[in-house]
Structure formats: structure tokens, C-alpha cells
KEVEX-699043 format. One record per residue (C-alpha): z, y, x; residue number from 1. Coordinates in Angstrom, 2 decimals, always signed. Each point is the difference from the previous one (the first is absolute). Layout:
BEGIN
pt z: Z y: Y x: X i: NUM
...
// end
This chain:
BEGIN
pt z: -9.36 y: +48.24 x: +26.82 i: 1
pt z: +3.01 y: -2.98 x: +1.88 i: 2
pt z: +2.35 y: +2.21 x: +1.59 i: 3
pt z: +1.70 y: -2.49 x: +3.20 i: 4
pt z: +2.47 y: +0.26 x: +2.17 i: 5
pt z: -0.22 y: -2.14 x: +3.33 i: 6
pt z: +3.25 y: -0.86 x: +1.91 i: 7
pt z: -0.42 y: -1.39 x: +3.50 i: 8
pt z: +2.47 y: -1.95 x: +1.11 i: 9
pt z: -1.27 y: -0.56 x: +3.63 i: 10
pt z: +1.03 y: +1.60 x: +2.85 i: 11
pt z: -4.00 y: -1.22 x: +1.84 i: 12
pt z: -2.94 y: +1.79 x: -1.12 i: 13
pt z: -2.22 y: -1.99 x: -1.55 i: 14
pt z: +1.87 y: -2.87 x: +0.14 i: 15
pt z: -0.28 y: -3.36 x: -2.76 i: 16
pt z: +1.70 y: +1.30 x: -2.75 i: 17
pt z: -1.90 y: +3.58 x: +0.94 i: 18
pt z: -3.00 y: -1.91 x: -0.20 i: 19
pt z: +0.56 y: -2.04 x: -3.28 i: 20
pt z: +0.73 y: +3.42 x: -2.31 i: 21
pt z: -3.35 y: +1.35 x: +0.93 i: 22
pt z: -2.47 y: -3.36 x: -0.86 i: 23
pt z: +1.63 y: +0.63 x: -2.94 i: 24
pt z: +0.12 y: +3.02 x: -0.56 i: 25
pt z: -3.62 y: -0.02 x: +0.93 i: 26
pt z: +0.02 y: -0.58 x: -4.12 i: 27
pt z: +1.40 y: +2.93 x: -0.82 i: 28
pt z: -1.68 y: +1.79 x: -2.91 i: 29
pt z: -2.90 y: +2.64 x: +1.28 i: 30
pt z: +2.30 y: +3.39 x: -0.74 i: 31
pt z: +3.67 y: -1.22 x: +1.06 i: 32
pt z: +2.52 y: +1.64 x: +1.67 i: 33
pt z: +1.69 y: -2.04 x: +2.55 i: 34
pt z: +2.56 y: +1.48 x: +2.08 i: 35
pt z: +0.94 y: -2.24 x: +2.41 i: 36
pt z: +3.89 y: +0.32 x: +2.09 i: 37
pt z: +0.08 y: -0.84 x: +2.85 i: 38
pt z: +3.78 y: -0.59 x: +0.57 i: 39
pt z: +0.49 y: -0.21 x: +3.10 i: 40
pt z: -1.51 y: +3.16 x: +0.88 i: 41
pt z: +2.66 y: +1.73 x: -2.18 i: 42
pt z: +3.98 y: +0.31 x: +0.63 i: 43
pt z: +1.38 y: -1.59 x: -3.21 i: 44
pt z: +4.01 y: -0.48 x: +0.11 i: 45
pt z: +1.52 y: -3.18 x: -1.35 i: 46
pt z: +1.80 y: +0.58 x: -3.74 i: 47
pt z: +3.80 y: +0.91 x: +0.91 i: 48
pt z: +0.71 y: -0.74 x: -4.03 i: 49
pt z: +1.63 y: +3.12 x: -0.35 i: 50
pt z: -0.90 y: +0.89 x: -3.73 i: 51
pt z: -1.01 y: +2.81 x: +0.49 i: 52
pt z: -3.51 y: -0.08 x: -1.07 i: 53
pt z: -1.85 y: +2.57 x: -2.24 i: 54
pt z: +3.25 y: +2.10 x: +0.90 i: 55
pt z: -2.16 y: +2.31 x: +2.10 i: 56
pt z: -3.12 y: +0.12 x: -2.62 i: 57
pt z: -1.14 y: -2.86 x: +2.20 i: 58
pt z: -0.51 y: -3.85 x: -0.13 i: 59
pt z: +2.27 y: -0.34 x: +3.12 i: 60
pt z: +2.32 y: +2.44 x: +1.71 i: 61
pt z: -1.11 y: -0.43 x: +3.69 i: 62
pt z: -1.92 y: +1.22 x: +1.72 i: 63
pt z: -2.63 y: -1.32 x: +1.57 i: 64
pt z: -4.16 y: -1.50 x: -0.69 i: 65
pt z: +0.98 y: -1.83 x: -3.06 i: 66
pt z: -1.08 y: +3.19 x: -2.23 i: 67
pt z: -3.42 y: -1.29 x: +0.91 i: 68
pt z: +0.51 y: -3.74 x: -0.83 i: 69
pt z: +1.34 y: +1.64 x: -3.97 i: 70
pt z: -2.68 y: +2.11 x: -0.58 i: 71
pt z: -2.47 y: -3.00 x: +0.59 i: 72
pt z: +2.03 y: -2.01 x: -1.74 i: 73
pt z: +0.22 y: +2.37 x: -3.68 i: 74
pt z: -3.90 y: +0.86 x: +0.56 i: 75
pt z: -1.21 y: -4.43 x: +0.37 i: 76
pt z: -1.01 y: -1.14 x: -3.11 i: 77
pt z: -0.44 y: -3.54 x: +2.93 i: 78
pt z: +2.60 y: -0.52 x: +2.75 i: 79
pt z: -1.34 y: -2.04 x: +3.47 i: 80
pt z: +3.49 y: -1.32 x: +1.52 i: 81
pt z: -1.94 y: -1.23 x: +2.99 i: 82
pt z: +2.89 y: -1.78 x: +2.82 i: 83
pt z: -0.21 y: -2.23 x: +2.56 i: 84
pt z: +3.01 y: -2.95 x: -0.49 i: 85
pt z: +3.05 y: +1.19 x: +2.51 i: 86
pt z: +2.53 y: -2.92 x: +0.12 i: 87
pt z: -1.22 y: -0.96 x: -3.50 i: 88
pt z: -0.08 y: +3.53 x: -2.03 i: 89
pt z: -0.96 y: +2.87 x: +0.48 i: 90
pt z: -1.14 y: +2.54 x: +3.38 i: 91
pt z: +2.53 y: +2.12 x: +1.11 i: 92
pt z: -1.59 y: +2.93 x: -0.93 i: 93
pt z: -0.99 y: -1.06 x: -3.84 i: 94
pt z: +3.38 y: -1.69 x: -0.36 i: 95
pt z: +1.06 y: +3.72 x: +0.33 i: 96
pt z: -1.72 y: +0.84 x: -2.97 i: 97
pt z: +0.51 y: -2.63 x: -2.53 i: 98
pt z: +3.93 y: +1.09 x: +0.45 i: 99
pt z: -1.17 y: +3.86 x: -0.38 i: 100
pt z: -1.29 y: -0.81 x: -3.60 i: 101
pt z: +3.37 y: -0.12 x: -1.13 i: 102
pt z: -0.66 y: +3.39 x: -1.13 i: 103
pt z: -2.41 y: -1.02 x: -3.08 i: 104
pt z: +2.15 y: -2.37 x: -1.37 i: 105
pt z: +2.86 y: +2.25 x: -0.69 i: 106
pt z: +1.46 y: +0.66 x: -3.72 i: 107
pt z: -0.09 y: +4.13 x: +1.16 i: 108
pt z: -3.54 y: -0.64 x: +0.79 i: 109
pt z: -2.82 y: +2.46 x: -0.83 i: 110
pt z: -3.69 y: -2.29 x: +1.26 i: 111
pt z: +0.04 y: -3.81 x: +0.05 i: 112
pt z: -2.23 y: -2.22 x: +1.54 i: 113
pt z: +0.06 y: -1.70 x: -3.44 i: 114
pt z: -3.75 y: -1.92 x: -0.88 i: 115
pt z: -1.13 y: +0.25 x: +3.09 i: 116
pt z: -2.13 y: -2.50 x: +1.86 i: 117
pt z: +0.50 y: -2.04 x: +3.17 i: 118
pt z: -1.23 y: -1.68 x: +2.79 i: 119
pt z: +1.62 y: -1.84 x: +2.40 i: 120
pt z: -2.51 y: -0.35 x: +3.36 i: 121
pt z: +1.92 y: -1.61 x: +3.06 i: 122
pt z: -0.72 y: -2.29 x: +3.20 i: 123
pt z: +1.89 y: -2.54 x: +1.75 i: 124
pt z: -0.05 y: -1.72 x: +3.70 i: 125
pt z: +1.89 y: -3.19 x: -1.99 i: 126
pt z: -2.30 y: -2.39 x: -1.80 i: 127
pt z: +1.17 y: -1.23 x: -3.69 i: 128
pt z: -0.15 y: +1.57 x: -2.55 i: 129
pt z: +4.18 y: +0.21 x: -1.09 i: 130
pt z: +0.47 y: +2.15 x: +3.39 i: 131
pt z: -1.13 y: +2.71 x: -2.62 i: 132
pt z: +2.77 y: -1.17 x: -2.58 i: 133
pt z: +2.48 y: +3.00 x: +0.16 i: 134
pt z: -2.44 y: +2.58 x: +1.18 i: 135
pt z: -1.57 y: -0.82 x: -3.79 i: 136
pt z: +3.78 y: -0.88 x: -1.53 i: 137
pt z: +0.95 y: +4.25 x: +1.05 i: 138
pt z: -3.13 y: +1.45 x: -1.27 i: 139
pt z: -0.11 y: -1.51 x: -2.88 i: 140
pt z: +3.77 y: +0.25 x: -0.63 i: 141
pt z: -0.41 y: +3.85 x: +0.98 i: 142
pt z: -2.87 y: +0.70 x: -2.13 i: 143
pt z: +1.21 y: -1.68 x: -2.86 i: 144
pt z: +4.05 y: +2.40 x: +0.97 i: 145
pt z: -3.18 y: +3.01 x: -0.15 i: 146
pt z: -2.24 y: -0.96 x: -3.27 i: 147
pt z: -3.01 y: -0.95 x: +2.50 i: 148
pt z: -2.70 y: -2.86 x: -1.23 i: 149
pt z: -0.78 y: -1.79 x: +3.66 i: 150
pt z: -4.30 y: -0.91 x: -0.69 i: 151
pt z: -0.12 y: -1.40 x: +2.78 i: 152
pt z: +1.22 y: -1.89 x: +3.31 i: 153
pt z: -2.14 y: -0.08 x: +3.40 i: 154
pt z: +1.65 y: -2.52 x: +2.45 i: 155
pt z: -1.51 y: -1.32 x: +3.56 i: 156
pt z: +1.64 y: -2.29 x: +2.71 i: 157
pt z: -0.95 y: -0.33 x: +2.84 i: 158
pt z: -0.87 y: +3.19 x: +1.21 i: 159
pt z: +2.57 y: +0.45 x: +2.67 i: 160
pt z: -2.94 y: +2.17 x: +2.88 i: 161
pt z: -0.73 y: +3.34 x: -0.64 i: 162
pt z: -2.81 y: -1.12 x: -1.59 i: 163
pt z: -0.56 y: -2.98 x: -1.12 i: 164
pt z: -0.39 y: +1.47 x: -3.24 i: 165
pt z: -3.27 y: +0.87 x: +0.89 i: 166
pt z: -1.46 y: -2.18 x: +2.25 i: 167
pt z: +0.61 y: -2.60 x: -3.30 i: 168
pt z: -3.54 y: +0.52 x: -2.67 i: 169
pt z: +1.90 y: -2.73 x: -2.15 i: 170
pt z: +2.56 y: +2.44 x: -0.77 i: 171
pt z: -1.80 y: +3.32 x: -0.04 i: 172
pt z: -2.59 y: -1.64 x: -2.47 i: 173
pt z: +3.27 y: -1.53 x: -1.90 i: 174
pt z: +1.13 y: +3.37 x: +0.03 i: 175
pt z: -3.19 y: +1.74 x: -1.25 i: 176
pt z: -0.47 y: -2.40 x: -3.52 i: 177
pt z: +3.36 y: +0.67 x: -0.57 i: 178
pt z: +0.29 y: +4.03 x: +0.55 i: 179
pt z: -3.26 y: +0.13 x: -2.19 i: 180
pt z: +1.64 y: -2.60 x: -2.43 i: 181
pt z: +3.35 y: +2.43 x: -0.18 i: 182
pt z: -1.90 y: +3.09 x: -0.67 i: 183
pt z: -3.03 y: -1.15 x: -1.80 i: 184
pt z: +1.25 y: -3.11 x: -2.05 i: 185
// end
């Protein structure tokens, strides 16, 4: 059974990036455990770079909802990072999560994300594929540092309106096919 953590970084419920992720997740193996976390509904502070990771017995000393994210990541085999493109990078909600993954990189970390797999799902209003270059760079470098392998990227531009993805049947079909290939190679 697969354990999948889905970090939804859009403030829009049912927006383009979430629509894309759901089309892909529809092909997860039967019996998979899928933990969807709507990051905009959580209270997440930014990293303080205090370097006190694990000092209180938890990954981070900041008392906020990041503990829910850590729990989900620890249990996952596969992590979906789902975001709309904001200024050629992560949305505000998911950027806070990326910055707070520092505890997994500290020398005294009792747990790591080493060996887990990741999928990037992103939507953008821009029409060129190069608009995702900053996001892809951040994903690759961060996952390399964490020992996480990026197994697939689903990047789609020209999705400006909040429900544009739902109105593009060819995109939805392509996501279904690629989602099937992701879960059933």
C-alpha cells in the first residue's frame, strides 16, 4: 500500500494546481493512503534559522501547525508538492514548508526524508515552459539535499483563471494518462 502526502500550496480551493493533482491521484493504487494537507488552512510560521531543530524532541521548536506536515511527511512514501507559480517560484504557503524542512538536514536529526520519492505539480498563468525554471531548480536542489528523488513533474502554463484547468479536457486527459504511468509503470 502506498502512503502519499499531498501538500496543497494554493489558497484557492479546487484551483488549477489542485485540479491537476487530483487528476493524477485518481490513479493511485487501490488501498493507498492519501493525506491531503491544505497548507493555506494551517498556521505556518517561517523558519527563524534558530538552529534549535530537534532540541525539544520535535523537528522544530516553533509551536504551530507544521507538526501536522512533519507527521505526514514522516509517514509518506511519496510526497506531492502542489503549487501555483508565484513570481516564478513557490506559493507563500508551500514556501514556508520548504524552509521548515531544515530539521531533516541537521546532523543530529533522528529522522530523515532520505529515500522518499517526490512529485512536483505546478500551474502558471505564463505560457512558456521556462517560467518554471526557478521552481524546478528549487525542487531539484532541495530534494537532492534531503535525499528525496523527484520521480515526475507535471507543469502546466496558461492557467490564469481559477478554474481554467477544469475547462481544458486535453490537459485533464494528458494528466490521467501520465498519472496512470506514474502509479502503474
